[in-house]
VOPAGU-2260 file (C-alpha; in pm, 1 decimal, decimal comma):
REM VOPAGU-2260
SITE   aa  ch    i         X         Y         Z
SITE  MET   A    0      -7,4      -6,7       0,0
SITE  ALA   A    1     264,0     221,7      94,5
SITE  GLY   A    2     475,2     152,3    -225,4
SITE  ALA   A    3     136,5     215,3    -419,4
SITE  GLN   A    4     105,4     559,6    -248,9
SITE  GLY   A    5     468,3     636,0    -321,4
SITE  GLY   A    6     427,2     538,2    -692,3
SITE  ASN   A    7     118,7     784,0    -731,2
SITE  ALA   A    8     321,4    1072,4    -545,5
SITE  ASN   A    9     604,3    1017,6    -782,6
SITE  LYS   A   10     369,8    1019,5   -1090,7
SITE  LEU   A   11     202,6    1356,7    -967,8
SITE  VAL   A   12     524,9    1508,7    -897,5
SITE  ALA   A   13     649,6    1404,9   -1234,4
SITE  ASP   A   14     335,8    1531,7   -1385,4
SITE  ALA   A   15     392,2    1883,1   -1237,2
SITE  MET   A   16     748,8    1914,8   -1296,6
SITE  GLN   A   17     662,7    1821,8   -1688,7
SITE  LYS   A   18     374,0    2093,0   -1679,9
SITE  ALA   A   19     619,3    2345,7   -1506,3
SITE  GLY   A   20     874,0    2300,8   -1768,0
SITE  ALA   A   21     636,6    2330,8   -2048,0
SITE  GLY   A   22     502,4    2642,9   -1906,3
SITE  ALA   A   23     869,2    2785,2   -1859,8
SITE  GLU   A   24     958,1    2692,2   -2217,0
SITE  ALA   A   25     626,9    2882,9   -2324,2
SITE  GLY   A   26     757,9    3196,6   -2137,8
SITE  MET   A   27    1093,8    3172,8   -2308,4
SITE  GLN   A   28     950,7    3185,1   -2652,5
SITE  TYR   A   29     713,4    3481,2   -2561,8
SITE  MET   A   30     777,2    3758,1   -2819,5
SITE  PRO   A   31     677,0    4129,4   -2682,6
SITE  GLU   A   32     417,8    4314,1   -2905,2
SITE  THR   A   33     599,7    4556,7   -3130,9
SITE  VAL   A   34     484,8    4908,7   -3045,1
SITE  ASN   A   35     482,5    5144,1   -3370,0
SITE  VAL   A   36     453,2    5514,9   -3309,2
SITE  GLY   A   37     231,6    5678,6   -3564,1
SITE  GLN   A   38     329,1    5991,4   -3758,8
SITE  LEU   A   39     105,9    6289,6   -3846,5
SITE  ALA   A   40     282,8    6331,9   -4170,7
SITE  THR   A   41     185,1    6001,4   -4290,6
SITE  THR   A   42    -196,4    6056,0   -4163,5
SITE  ASP   A   43    -479,6    6152,2   -4374,7
SITE  ILE   A   44    -604,9    6454,7   -4210,3
SITE  SER   A   45    -896,3    6494,0   -4450,2
SITE  GLN   A   46   -1075,7    6191,2   -4259,9
SITE  TYR   A   47   -1062,7    6422,3   -3959,7
SITE  MET   A   48   -1210,6    6742,6   -4125,5
SITE  ASN   A   49   -1549,3    6862,9   -4023,5
SITE  PRO   A   50   -1776,0    6785,0   -4299,9
SITE  TYR   A   51   -1976,1    7110,7   -4254,9
SITE  THR   A   52   -1671,0    7342,0   -4254,6
SITE  GLN   A   53   -1792,2    7457,5   -4602,8
SITE  GLN   A   54   -2145,4    7497,5   -4499,3
SITE  VAL   A   55   -1985,1    7725,6   -4193,2
SITE  ILE   A   56   -1792,1    7934,7   -4462,2
SITE  ASP   A   57   -2068,1    7949,2   -4712,7
SITE  THR   A   58   -2304,7    8093,0   -4426,0
SITE  SER   A   59   -2032,5    8334,6   -4290,3
SITE  MET   A   60   -1958,7    8476,1   -4649,7
SITE  ALA   A   61   -2313,3    8508,8   -4697,1
SITE  ASP   A   62   -2372,5    8702,3   -4372,1
SITE  LEU   A   63   -2044,1    8923,7   -4498,0
SITE  GLU   A   64   -2218,7    8987,0   -4833,1
SITE  ARG   A   65   -2557,1    9116,7   -4671,2
SITE  GLN   A   66   -2336,6    9333,6   -4468,8
SITE  ARG   A   67   -2156,2    9474,6   -4796,3
SITE  GLN   A   68   -2507,3    9524,1   -4960,3
SITE  MET   A   69   -2632,3    9692,4   -4662,3
SITE  GLN   A   70   -2315,9    9925,0   -4661,7
SITE  GLN   A   71   -2364,2   10007,9   -5031,9
SITE  ASN   A   72   -2710,6   10089,8   -4996,8
SITE  LEU   A   73   -2627,9   10335,3   -4713,9
SITE  GLY   A   74   -2358,2   10476,8   -4927,5
SITE  ALA   A   75   -2615,6   10541,4   -5200,0
SITE  GLN   A   76   -2853,3   10685,6   -5010,0
SITE  GLN   A   77   -2603,0   10923,1   -4828,1
SITE  ALA   A   78   -2478,7   11013,9   -5172,4
SITE  SER   A   79   -2828,2   11080,4   -5311,6
SITE  ALA   A   80   -2883,1   11297,3   -5017,0
SITE  ALA   A   81   -2572,8   11500,2   -5096,0
SITE  GLY   A   82   -2667,0   11542,3   -5455,6
SITE  ALA   A   83   -2373,5   11338,6   -5569,5
SITE  PHE   A   84   -2530,0   10989,5   -5647,2
SITE  GLY   A   85   -2333,6   10845,0   -5932,3
SITE  GLY   A   86   -2045,6   11065,5   -5863,8
SITE  SER   A   87   -1700,5   10987,5   -5817,9
SITE  ARG   A   88   -1710,2   10975,2   -5437,0
SITE  GLN   A   89   -1983,1   10733,1   -5457,4
SITE  GLY   A   90   -1756,8   10501,5   -5671,4
SITE  VAL   A   91   -1448,5   10557,6   -5447,0
SITE  ALA   A   92   -1686,1   10469,6   -5139,1
SITE  GLU   A   93   -1828,2   10146,3   -5330,3
SITE  ALA   A   94   -1486,5   10033,2   -5428,3
SITE  LEU   A   95   -1341,0   10081,4   -5076,1
SITE  THR   A   96   -1633,0    9877,4   -4948,7
SITE  ASN   A   97   -1609,8    9583,1   -5201,3
SITE  GLU   A   98   -1210,7    9563,3   -5108,5
SITE  ALA   A   99   -1336,3    9547,0   -4724,9
SITE  TYR   A  100   -1564,8    9296,3   -4805,1
SITE  LEU   A  101   -1320,4    9070,2   -5010,0
SITE  ARG   A  102   -1038,5    9125,2   -4755,1
SITE  GLN   A  103   -1274,9    9048,4   -4455,4
SITE  GLY   A  104   -1405,7    8743,0   -4688,7
SITE  GLY   A  105   -1071,0    8584,4   -4741,8
SITE  GLN   A  106    -948,2    8617,1   -4380,1
SITE  LEU   A  107   -1293,1    8481,0   -4256,4
SITE  SER   A  108   -1253,1    8204,2   -4499,6
SITE  ALA   A  109    -901,8    8128,0   -4439,1
SITE  GLY   A  110    -960,3    8140,4   -4053,5
SITE  LEU   A  111   -1248,0    7895,8   -4067,1
SITE  ARG   A  112   -1047,1    7660,1   -4265,7
SITE  GLN   A  113    -736,8    7699,3   -4060,3
SITE  GLN   A  114    -952,5    7622,5   -3739,0
SITE  GLY   A  115   -1104,6    7337,2   -3917,0
SITE  PHE   A  116    -743,6    7183,9   -4027,1
SITE  GLU   A  117    -611,7    7264,6   -3673,5
SITE  SER   A  118    -902,5    7085,0   -3504,1
SITE  ALA   A  119    -874,5    6796,9   -3749,1
SITE  GLN   A  120    -488,7    6767,0   -3693,4
SITE  ASN   A  121    -551,9    6786,2   -3296,0
SITE  ARG   A  122    -782,0    6491,5   -3317,2
SITE  ALA   A  123    -553,6    6309,8   -3559,5
SITE  LEU   A  124    -276,8    6349,6   -3296,6
SITE  GLN   A  125    -543,3    6228,6   -2999,4
SITE  ASP   A  126    -596,3    5920,3   -3209,2
SITE  ILE   A  127    -200,8    5866,1   -3261,3
SITE  GLN   A  128    -131,0    5931,8   -2913,3
SITE  SER   A  129    -429,4    5698,5   -2759,2
SITE  GLN   A  130    -315,0    5407,1   -3036,1
SITE  TYR   A  131      46,8    5460,4   -2913,4
SITE  ALA   A  132    -107,0    5429,6   -2537,4
SITE  ALA   A  133    -305,1    5126,3   -2623,1
SITE  ASP   A  134     -17,9    4950,5   -2816,3
SITE  VAL   A  135     214,1    5006,6   -2500,4
SITE  GLY   A  136     -60,8    4888,1   -2237,7
SITE  ASN   A  137    -120,8    4594,7   -2463,5
SITE  ARG   A  138     276,7    4539,3   -2441,7
SITE  GLN   A  139     294,8    4587,6   -2086,2
SITE  ALA   A  140     -30,5    4362,5   -2029,2
SITE  GLY   A  141     144,6    4103,1   -2256,7
SITE  LEU   A  142     470,2    4103,8   -2054,4
SITE  ALA   A  143     272,4    4122,3   -1724,9
SITE  GLY   A  144      85,8    3795,9   -1844,9
SITE  ALA   A  145     400,0    3618,5   -1968,7
SITE  GLN   A  146     552,2    3693,0   -1633,8
SITE  PHE   A  147     264,7    3592,1   -1454,4
SITE  ARG   A  148     270,5    3266,0   -1662,9
SITE  LEU   A  149     640,6    3205,7   -1574,1
SITE  GLY   A  150     605,2    3289,3   -1194,5
SITE  SER   A  151     296,8    3025,5   -1208,9
SITE  ALA   A  152     530,5    2763,5   -1365,3
SITE  GLN   A  153     795,0    2840,1   -1102,5
SITE  GLN   A  154     551,3    2798,7    -834,3
SITE  LEU   A  155     426,4    2493,2    -997,7
SITE  GLY   A  156     791,8    2372,9   -1014,0
SITE  SER   A  157     853,4    2455,4    -640,9
SITE  THR   A  158     531,4    2307,8    -518,2
SITE  ALA   A  159     629,2    1989,3    -711,9
SITE  ASN   A  160     975,7    2001,2    -574,0
SITE  VAL   A  161     823,2    2031,8    -216,3
SITE  GLY   A  162     587,9    1718,0    -289,9
SITE  PHE   A  163     902,9    1520,7    -395,8
SITE  ASN   A  164    1091,7    1598,6     -99,4
SITE  GLN   A  165     779,2    1518,4     125,3
SITE  ALA   A  166     726,3    1192,6     -91,7
SITE  ARG   A  167    1093,7    1122,0     -45,6
SITE  THR   A  168    1074,0    1191,8     325,1
SITE  VAL   A  169     774,0     937,3     377,0
SITE  ARG   A  170     989,5     680,4     173,3
SITE  GLN   A  171    1288,3     731,2     406,3
SITE  ASP   A  172    1048,2     727,8     704,8
SITE  LEU   A  173     888,4     397,2     588,5
SITE  PHE   A  174    1222,9     269,0     495,8
SITE  GLU   A  175    1356,9     334,3     848,9
SITE  GLN   A  176    1060,5     201,4    1015,4
SITE  ALA   A  177    1105,9    -129,4     817,8
SITE  MET   A  178    1479,2    -152,3     916,9
SITE  ARG   A  179    1372,6     -95,6    1276,6
SITE  GLU   A  180    1105,4    -358,6    1266,0
SITE  ARG   A  181    1358,8    -579,2    1082,6
SITE  GLU   A  182    1649,4    -508,8    1358,2
SITE  LEU   A  183    1369,3    -552,9    1634,3
SITE  LYS   A  184    1264,5    -897,1    1491,4
SITE  GLN   A  185    1645,3    -987,1    1467,3
SITE  ARG   A  186    1708,5    -886,2    1814,7
SITE  GLN   A  187    1403,5   -1079,6    1950,4
SITE  ALA   A  188    1500,6   -1401,9    1708,1
SITE  GLU   A  189    1845,2   -1359,7    1894,0
SITE  LEU   A  190    1727,7   -1320,2    2226,9
SITE  ALA   A  191    1502,6   -1645,9    2177,3
SITE  ALA   A  192    1786,0   -1830,6    2048,3
SITE  GLN   A  193    2002,5   -1702,7    2354,7
SITE  GLN   A  194    1703,5   -1821,8    2583,1
SITE  TYR   A  195    1706,9   -2123,5    2412,1
SITE  ALA   A  196    2072,6   -2207,0    2459,8
SITE  GLN   A  197    2050,2   -2113,3    2810,2
SITE  ARG   A  198    1773,9   -2343,3    2851,3
SITE  GLN   A  199    1967,3   -2637,0    2682,4
SITE  ASN   A  200    2284,2   -2546,3    2902,7
SITE  ALA   A  201    2050,2   -2561,2    3213,6
SITE  LEU   A  202    1914,6   -2876,9    3115,3
SITE  ALA   A  203    2244,2   -3048,8    3010,8
SITE  GLY   A  204    2363,6   -2927,8    3353,6
SITE  SER   A  205    2110,7   -3095,0    3539,1
SITE  LEU   A  206    2159,5   -3436,7    3378,1
SITE  GLY   A  207    2496,0   -3400,3    3462,8
SITE  MET   A  208    2439,8   -3352,6    3831,0
SITE  VAL   A  209    2206,5   -3644,7    3818,8
SITE  THR   A  210    2441,2   -3861,3    3647,5
SITE  GLY   A  211    2711,0   -3781,6    3902,0
SITE  ALA   A  212    2522,5   -3816,3    4192,9
SITE  MET   A  213    2410,3   -4157,6    4064,0
SITE  GLY   A  214    2770,4   -4260,3    4004,5
SITE  ALA   A  215    2886,5   -4161,3    4356,3
SITE  THR   A  216    2612,5   -4371,0    4533,2
SITE  PRO   A  217    2708,1   -4743,4    4635,0
SITE  TYR   A  218    2485,4   -5013,2    4498,9
SITE  PRO   A  219    2375,7   -5315,6    4761,8
SITE  THR   A  220    2567,6   -5615,6    4643,9
SITE  THR   A  221    2559,4   -5979,5    4753,9
SITE  GLN   A  222    2871,2   -6185,6    4775,0
SITE  VAL   A  223    2873,2   -6546,4    4764,7
SITE  GLY   A  224    3195,5   -6688,5    4881,5
SITE  SER   A  225    3342,2   -7052,2    4941,8
SITE  ARG   A  226    3568,7   -7199,7    5194,0
SITE  GLN   A  227    3674,9   -7537,8    5292,1
SITE  PRO   A  228    3507,9   -7664,2    5606,0
SITE  GLY   A  229    3706,4   -7723,2    5921,3
SITE  LEU   A  230    3725,0   -7968,4    6195,8
SITE  PHE   A  231    3553,4   -7703,8    6416,6
SITE  ASP   A  232    3280,0   -7705,4    6133,1
SITE  TYR   A  233    3234,1   -8097,6    6141,2
SITE  LEU   A  234    3198,0   -8097,5    6517,8
SITE  THR   A  235    2942,3   -7812,2    6495,6
SITE  ILE   A  236    2738,3   -8037,3    6239,9
SITE  GLY   A  237    2764,0   -8329,3    6450,9
SITE  ALA   A  238    2624,6   -8188,2    6752,8
SITE  MET   A  239    2325,8   -8025,9    6574,1
SITE  MET   A  240    2253,8   -8406,5    6447,2
SITE  VAL   A  241    2250,3   -8549,2    6795,2
């Protein structure tokens, strides 16, 4: 059972290390996004122009034209009241009014077009800056993501290393426990052998004492002797027979 658990732990550690290696390899292959800085010179400004600029210019010129006509009518009235209608003074006054109209009209038109161009240019610059900021942000986000994935791979590798060390510690503990049990059983066997030898020695000593005791004790014996009868013996037998 312990071997199966150790095998499962080793497989989990190996899988984690393989995933960590794949993550680290992917992080090494990451290429940051290229950031290109836009140029105003290569930007089409017309797409940023206000489509109503010409209408504004036409309306402004129409207002200016009405003012010119009103000024011309006022000059004619003044010349007629002075009895100089159609004279040179009226012609000079009308020429000056027309000149002022043309000058103001040109300035007005140029100013409105300049304002429209500058406004379009500013919007183009804002888009260029916004695109640059977005590209930089995407690049930083990509780098942060790559670093996060690399950190995750490193964390996974560290966790796998911890798991490997724990599994190795468990295997070492199991091995040491098995060795202690083996030594204990061996000591028990040696102790049992010693006790058996002691009992055998004690039994042998007891038998020796019994055997020695039996060898030192005299056994009762019956001895039958023979001798030749003498004169005294014969007289005794004779007396017993009278």
